[in-house]
VEXDREN-2710 file (C-alpha; in Angstrom, 1 decimal):
% VEXDREN-2710
k/r/px/py/pz
1/UNK/11.1/3.7/-11.6
2/UNK/8.1/3.2/-13.8
3/UNK/4.7/4.7/-13.0
4/UNK/3.4/1.2/-12.1
5/UNK/6.3/0.6/-9.7
6/UNK/5.7/4.0/-8.1
7/UNK/2.0/3.2/-7.6
8/UNK/2.9/-0.1/-6.1
9/UNK/5.5/1.5/-3.8
10/UNK/2.9/4.0/-2.4
11/UNK/0.3/1.3/-2.0
12/UNK/2.8/-0.8/0.0
13/UNK/3.8/2.1/2.2
14/UNK/0.1/3.0/2.8
15/UNK/-0.7/-0.6/3.8
16/UNK/2.2/-0.7/6.2
17/UNK/1.1/2.6/7.8
18/UNK/-2.4/1.3/8.1
19/UNK/-1.2/-1.9/9.8
20/UNK/1.0/0.0/12.3
21/UNK/-1.8/2.5/13.0
22/UNK/-4.3/-0.3/13.7
23/UNK/-1.7/-2.1/15.9
24/UNK/-1.4/1.0/18.0
25/UNK/-5.2/1.1/18.4
26/UNK/-5.6/4.4/16.6
27/UNK/-8.6/5.1/14.3
28/UNK/-8.1/7.2/11.3
29/UNK/-9.7/10.3/12.9
30/UNK/-7.4/10.2/16.0
31/UNK/-4.3/9.5/13.8
32/UNK/-5.2/12.4/11.6
33/UNK/-5.5/14.8/14.5
34/UNK/-2.1/13.7/15.9
35/UNK/-0.6/14.5/12.4
36/UNK/-2.5/17.7/11.9
37/UNK/-4.2/16.2/8.8
38/UNK/-7.7/15.4/7.8
39/UNK/-9.2/11.9/8.0
40/UNK/-9.4/12.0/4.2
41/UNK/-5.7/12.5/3.9
42/UNK/-5.1/9.4/6.1
43/UNK/-7.5/7.4/3.8
44/UNK/-5.6/8.6/0.7
45/UNK/-2.2/7.8/2.3
46/UNK/-3.2/4.4/3.4
47/UNK/-4.6/3.6/-0.1
48/UNK/-1.4/4.9/-1.8
49/UNK/-3.1/7.8/-3.5
50/UNK/-1.3/10.5/-1.6
51/UNK/2.4/10.8/-1.6
52/UNK/4.2/11.5/1.7
53/UNK/6.9/13.9/2.5
54/UNK/9.9/12.8/4.5
55/UNK/8.9/14.9/7.5
56/UNK/5.4/13.4/7.5
57/UNK/6.8/9.9/7.2
58/UNK/9.1/10.7/10.2
59/UNK/6.1/12.0/12.2
60/UNK/4.1/8.9/11.4
61/UNK/7.0/6.7/12.6
62/UNK/7.2/8.6/15.9
63/UNK/3.5/8.2/16.5
64/UNK/3.3/4.5/15.7
65/UNK/6.7/3.9/17.3
66/UNK/8.5/2.3/14.4
67/UNK/11.5/3.2/12.2
68/UNK/11.3/4.5/8.7
69/UNK/12.9/1.2/7.7
70/UNK/9.9/-0.7/9.1
71/UNK/7.6/1.3/6.7
72/UNK/9.7/1.4/3.6
73/UNK/9.6/-1.9/1.6
74/UNK/12.8/-3.8/0.9
75/UNK/14.0/-3.8/-2.6
76/UNK/12.8/-6.9/-4.3
77/UNK/15.0/-9.0/-6.5
78/UNK/13.3/-9.9/-9.8
79/UNK/12.9/-13.5/-9.0
80/UNK/11.4/-12.8/-5.6
81/UNK/8.7/-10.3/-6.6
82/UNK/5.4/-11.0/-4.8
83/UNK/1.9/-9.6/-5.3
84/UNK/0.8/-7.1/-2.7
85/UNK/-1.7/-8.6/-0.1
86/UNK/-4.5/-6.4/-1.5
87/UNK/-4.1/-8.0/-5.0
88/UNK/-3.8/-11.5/-3.5
89/UNK/-7.2/-10.9/-1.8
90/UNK/-8.8/-9.6/-5.0
91/UNK/-7.6/-12.7/-6.9
92/UNK/-8.8/-15.0/-4.2
93/UNK/-12.2/-13.3/-4.1
94/UNK/-12.7/-13.3/-7.9
95/UNK/-15.7/-15.4/-8.9
96/UNK/-14.9/-18.7/-10.5
97/UNK/-16.3/-19.1/-14.0
98/UNK/-16.8/-15.4/-14.8
99/UNK/-15.0/-15.1/-18.2
100/UNK/-14.8/-11.3/-18.3
101/UNK/-13.3/-11.1/-14.8
102/UNK/-10.9/-14.0/-15.5
103/UNK/-9.7/-12.2/-18.6
104/UNK/-9.2/-8.9/-16.7
105/UNK/-7.4/-10.8/-14.0
106/UNK/-5.1/-12.5/-16.6
107/UNK/-4.4/-9.1/-18.3
108/UNK/-3.6/-7.6/-14.9
109/UNK/-1.2/-10.4/-14.0
110/UNK/0.5/-10.1/-17.3
111/UNK/0.9/-6.4/-16.9
112/UNK/2.4/-6.5/-13.4
113/UNK/4.8/-9.4/-14.1
114/UNK/6.1/-8.3/-17.5
115/UNK/9.4/-6.6/-17.7
116/UNK/9.4/-3.2/-19.4
END
């Protein structure tokens, strides 16, 4: 697994954890207390910056009442790869006509869709 794929994996997991936490009506502070973590740890997990241990993932699943399978992304076939929702939103919100941002966006899309 490439570094980019690992980063994408943890971002995807974090977004799913955030979604399930919010669906249960838990704010980050309360969720952190239930897991004996800091709110900063929850922020980092949800943004994909902090890697989770299996036992922490298990505890998260118990609290939000889902299975680990619900949180872990399915393996994507090459022809079915999709952009993460966070990147779709960034692309949709990019100002039209800004040449520098358009070039950065193009470079980003080439990077994430190219086969290494």
